[in-house]
C-alpha positions as CSV (number, residue, x, y, z in Angstrom):
1,M,-17.8,9.1,32.7
2,S,-17.0,8.5,28.9
3,S,-14.2,6.6,27.4
4,P,-10.8,7.9,26.3
5,V,-10.6,5.8,23.5
6,L,-13.4,6.5,20.4
7,L,-13.1,3.9,17.7
8,A,-13.4,7.3,15.1
9,H,-14.0,4.2,12.0
10,P,-14.8,0.7,11.5
11,L,-11.8,-1.8,13.0
12,Q,-11.8,-5.3,12.3
13,A,-14.0,-7.4,15.0
14,D,-11.4,-8.3,17.3
15,L,-10.1,-5.4,17.8
16,A,-12.9,-3.3,18.3
17,A,-13.4,-6.1,21.1
18,D,-10.8,-5.8,22.4
19,L,-10.7,-2.0,22.8
20,V,-14.4,-2.2,24.1
21,R,-13.5,-4.8,26.7
22,L,-9.8,-2.9,27.7
23,H,-10.6,0.3,27.5
24,D,-13.9,0.9,27.4
25,A,-13.9,2.3,23.9
26,V,-17.5,4.0,22.5
27,S,-18.1,5.1,18.9
28,D,-19.4,8.1,19.3
29,P,-17.0,11.1,19.5
30,S,-17.1,13.4,23.1
31,D,-15.4,15.7,24.7
32,G,-13.5,13.0,26.8
33,V,-11.5,11.1,24.0
34,R,-8.1,11.3,24.1
35,V,-6.8,8.3,21.5
36,A,-8.9,7.8,18.9
37,V,-8.4,4.3,16.6
38,T,-8.5,4.3,13.2
39,T,-7.2,2.7,10.0
40,S,-5.0,3.3,7.1
41,R,-8.2,3.2,4.8
42,F,-10.1,6.1,7.0
43,G,-7.9,8.4,8.1
44,L,-9.1,11.1,10.3
45,S,-10.4,15.0,8.6
46,A,-9.5,18.0,10.0
47,D,-13.0,18.5,10.8
48,E,-13.1,14.7,13.0
49,V,-10.0,16.4,14.5
50,A,-11.7,19.7,15.3
51,A,-14.8,17.6,16.7
52,L,-12.4,15.9,19.8
53,P,-11.5,18.8,21.7
54,A,-9.4,16.4,24.2
55,L,-8.1,14.4,21.4
56,E,-4.2,14.1,22.2
57,A,-3.3,10.6,20.0
58,I,-4.0,8.6,16.9
59,V,-3.6,5.3,16.4
60,S,-4.4,3.3,13.4
61,F,-4.2,0.0,11.8
62,G,-2.1,-0.1,8.8
63,V,1.0,1.9,7.7
64,G,-0.4,4.5,5.3
65,Y,-1.2,7.7,6.4
66,D,-1.9,10.1,3.9
67,S,-5.6,9.7,5.3
68,I,-5.4,11.6,8.6
69,D,-4.9,15.2,8.1
70,L,-1.1,15.8,9.7
71,E,-1.4,19.5,8.9
72,A,-4.6,20.0,11.2
73,V,-3.0,17.4,13.9
74,R,0.6,18.6,13.9
75,S,-1.3,21.9,14.7
76,R,-2.5,21.0,17.9
77,G,0.2,18.7,19.4
78,I,-1.2,15.3,18.3
79,Q,0.6,12.1,18.3
80,V,0.3,9.8,15.7
81,A,0.8,6.4,15.7
82,T,0.8,3.2,12.5
83,T,1.5,-0.2,12.9
84,P,5.0,-0.8,10.8
85,G,7.1,-3.8,10.9
86,V,4.0,-6.1,11.3
87,L,3.1,-6.7,7.4
88,T,6.3,-6.1,6.0
89,D,6.2,-9.4,5.0
90,A,2.5,-9.9,4.2
91,V,2.7,-7.0,1.6
92,A,6.3,-8.2,0.1
93,D,4.9,-11.5,-0.4
94,L,1.9,-10.2,-2.2
95,A,4.2,-7.5,-4.1
96,V,6.4,-10.4,-5.8
97,G,3.6,-12.4,-6.6
98,L,2.3,-9.7,-8.1
99,L,5.2,-9.2,-10.3
100,I,5.2,-13.4,-10.9
101,D,1.9,-13.0,-12.3
102,T,1.6,-9.7,-14.1
103,V,5.1,-10.5,-15.8
104,R,4.1,-14.4,-16.3
105,Q,0.9,-14.0,-17.6
106,V,-1.2,-16.5,-14.6
107,S,-4.0,-14.9,-14.2
108,A,-4.7,-14.1,-18.0
109,S,-4.0,-17.4,-18.4
110,D,-5.9,-18.9,-15.4
111,R,-8.5,-17.5,-18.1
112,Y,-7.5,-18.6,-21.0
113,V,-7.9,-22.3,-20.1
114,R,-11.3,-21.5,-18.2
115,G,-12.6,-20.4,-21.2
116,G,-11.9,-23.4,-23.1
117,R,-9.8,-21.1,-25.4
118,W,-6.6,-23.5,-25.1
119,A,-8.9,-26.5,-26.8
120,A,-10.1,-23.8,-29.5
121,D,-7.1,-21.3,-29.8
122,G,-4.2,-23.7,-29.3
123,N,-1.6,-22.9,-26.9
124,Y,-1.2,-19.3,-24.8
125,P,1.0,-17.1,-26.1
126,L,4.6,-16.5,-24.7
127,T,5.4,-14.1,-21.9
128,G,8.4,-12.7,-20.3
129,Q,10.8,-14.2,-17.9
130,V,10.5,-13.0,-14.2
131,T,14.7,-13.9,-13.2
132,G,16.7,-12.2,-14.2
133,R,14.8,-9.0,-14.5
134,K,15.4,-4.9,-14.1
135,V,13.3,-4.1,-11.2
136,G,12.8,-0.4,-10.4
137,I,11.8,0.0,-6.4
138,V,10.6,3.6,-5.7
139,G,10.4,3.8,-2.3
140,L,13.1,1.5,0.0
141,G,11.9,1.5,2.8
142,R,11.0,-1.3,5.0
143,I,8.5,-3.0,2.4
144,G,11.2,-2.0,-0.6
145,H,13.9,-3.2,1.3
146,A,11.6,-6.5,2.0
147,I,10.9,-6.4,-1.8
148,A,14.2,-6.3,-2.7
149,D,15.4,-9.6,-0.7
150,R,12.7,-11.8,-1.9
151,L,13.7,-10.6,-5.6
152,A,17.6,-11.2,-4.9
153,G,16.6,-15.1,-5.2
154,F,15.4,-14.9,-8.8
155,R,18.6,-12.8,-9.7
156,C,17.1,-9.7,-10.4
157,E,18.9,-6.6,-10.4
158,I,17.5,-3.8,-8.4
159,G,17.7,-0.1,-8.9
160,Y,15.5,2.5,-6.4
161,H,14.3,5.9,-6.1
162,N,13.7,7.7,-2.8
163,R,13.7,11.2,-1.4
164,S,17.8,10.1,-0.2
165,V,20.6,7.9,-1.5
166,A,20.4,5.0,0.7
167,D,23.1,2.8,2.1
168,V,22.3,0.0,0.1
169,P,24.1,-2.7,-2.8
170,Y,21.2,-1.0,-5.4
171,A,21.7,1.6,-8.1
172,Y,20.3,5.2,-6.8
173,H,18.1,6.9,-9.6
174,S,17.5,10.8,-8.6
175,S,13.8,10.7,-10.4
176,V,11.4,8.3,-11.1
177,A,11.4,8.5,-14.5
178,E,15.2,8.0,-14.8
179,L,14.0,4.4,-12.7
180,A,11.4,3.6,-15.0
181,A,13.3,4.2,-18.1
182,W,16.0,1.9,-16.6
183,A,13.5,-1.0,-15.9
184,D,11.7,-3.8,-16.8
185,V,9.5,-3.7,-14.2
186,L,8.4,-0.6,-11.4
187,V,7.4,-1.5,-8.3
188,L,5.5,1.4,-6.2
189,A,6.4,1.0,-2.4
190,A,6.5,4.4,-1.2
191,P,3.6,6.2,1.3
192,G,0.8,7.6,-0.5
193,G,-0.2,11.3,-0.6
194,G,-0.2,14.6,-2.6
195,D,0.8,14.3,-6.5
196,P,1.1,10.8,-8.5
197,V,4.9,10.0,-8.8
198,V,3.8,7.8,-11.8
199,G,1.9,9.6,-15.1
200,A,2.0,9.3,-18.6
201,N,6.0,10.4,-19.2
202,E,7.1,7.6,-17.0
203,L,4.7,5.2,-17.8
204,A,6.3,6.5,-21.6
205,A,10.0,5.8,-20.6
206,L,8.8,2.2,-18.8
207,G,8.4,1.0,-22.5
208,A,5.9,-1.7,-24.0
209,E,7.5,-4.4,-22.2
210,G,7.1,-2.4,-19.0
211,H,5.2,-3.6,-16.1
212,V,3.9,-2.1,-13.1
213,V,3.3,-3.2,-9.9
214,N,1.8,-0.9,-6.8
215,I,1.4,-2.1,-3.1
216,G,1.6,1.2,-2.5
217,R,-1.1,3.8,-2.7
218,G,-3.4,4.0,-5.3
219,S,-2.8,8.2,-5.2
220,L,0.9,7.2,-6.3
221,V,0.0,6.5,-10.0
222,D,-2.4,8.8,-12.4
223,E,-5.0,6.2,-13.1
224,P,-6.3,7.6,-15.9
225,A,-2.8,7.5,-17.7
226,L,-2.2,3.9,-16.5
227,I,-5.7,2.7,-18.2
228,A,-4.2,4.6,-21.4
229,A,-1.2,3.4,-21.0
230,L,-2.4,-0.4,-20.4
231,T,-4.6,0.0,-23.6
232,D,-2.8,1.5,-26.2
233,G,0.4,-0.7,-25.6
234,T,2.8,2.2,-23.6
235,I,3.3,-0.5,-20.8
236,A,2.4,-4.1,-21.4
237,G,1.0,-4.9,-18.1
238,A,0.2,-3.9,-14.3
239,G,-0.2,-5.6,-10.9
240,L,-2.3,-3.7,-8.6
241,D,-3.5,-4.1,-4.8
242,V,-4.6,-0.2,-4.4
243,F,-6.6,2.0,-6.4
244,A,-7.4,6.0,-6.3
245,D,-10.8,5.6,-4.8
246,E,-10.9,2.6,-3.4
247,P,-13.3,0.2,-3.8
248,H,-14.9,1.7,-6.4
249,V,-12.0,0.5,-9.2
250,P,-12.8,1.7,-12.7
251,E,-14.3,0.1,-15.4
252,A,-12.1,0.5,-17.9
253,L,-9.5,-1.0,-15.6
254,R,-11.6,-4.0,-15.3
255,A,-12.2,-4.4,-18.4
256,L,-8.6,-5.1,-19.3
257,D,-6.9,-8.6,-19.4
258,N,-3.3,-7.0,-18.9
259,V,-3.6,-6.1,-15.9
260,V,-4.1,-8.3,-12.4
261,L,-6.3,-6.7,-9.5
262,V,-6.5,-7.4,-5.8
263,P,-8.7,-5.4,-3.3
264,H,-6.0,-3.5,-1.1
265,V,-5.2,-7.1,0.3
266,G,-1.6,-7.0,1.2
267,S,-1.8,-7.4,4.9
268,G,-4.3,-9.3,4.3
269,T,-3.2,-12.6,6.5
270,R,-4.9,-13.4,9.5
271,E,-1.4,-13.6,11.4
272,T,-0.1,-10.1,10.2
273,R,-3.7,-8.5,11.3
274,R,-3.6,-10.1,14.1
275,A,0.0,-8.5,15.0
276,M,-1.3,-5.5,13.8
277,A,-4.2,-5.3,16.2
278,D,-1.7,-6.3,18.5
279,L,0.2,-3.0,18.2
280,V,-2.9,-1.0,18.2
281,L,-3.7,-2.4,21.8
282,A,-0.1,-1.4,22.4
283,N,0.0,1.8,21.1
284,V,-3.2,2.4,23.2
285,D,-2.4,1.1,26.2
286,A,1.3,2.7,26.1
287,F,-0.3,6.2,25.9
288,L,-2.7,6.2,28.7
289,E,-0.8,5.0,30.7
290,R,2.5,6.8,30.5
291,G,1.4,9.6,27.3
292,E,4.0,7.3,24.9
293,L,3.2,5.8,22.0
294,V,5.3,2.7,20.9
295,T,5.4,3.1,17.0
296,P,4.9,7.5,17.1
297,L,5.5,8.6,13.6
298,S,8.7,10.6,13.3
């Protein structure tokens, strides 16, 4: 008898081992697979869904779901679960870290010291201050809220853009361009998929002293427009955890000194990844036992 659980794409080793131990999970698709386990990076394509005739549920390690072909999934009534909540703190921590690094130029000044330039060229140029900045958050979900909470300690003024107005003490802006024109720093914390929400117009509205921090998805930003804006001084800098074609980051972006680049590590703490794995297991267990998911997509 084939296993009802498919390891559809590579998973962290301890989670894969647990799924094999608990459910005899397999890596090769078969007609008996009811639950496919994947990640937010790889998702599940329409072709992969079509190859699993008995598929009833997809459980994804991560909160992003733009890599899952939802049209193919919903046409067959397949349920989808992600791992929300448990990675909120880690991602919000990194967002604030990138904001501080980008505005205060921590990584750039580290390179300045390591390259011997302090002794050769004198003191590092003055930078901006984080405290009191106007921060515009695109996507005020769990992670967006957690970022705003942390920035309260820096006495930042918060504005936001969402698909709808939220019951929060922050100023709502009806478009990303309007938010960018108001903000000193634009933080992207929305799910990806679809067209970019930040392009040349939004970057121009942010202005020459503005910064972008993206911990959402690479698809949220027109990457060539961002590179151009960073190169010609349209904006001052950026801090990026996500990219358009991961793990491939354009050489033009890697060559810039006014951008901080980290390799999609927003949830990359030992504690968070274990909690995510536990939530994947809980979803798989609940579905096989009761036909229900613990954290289904709404």
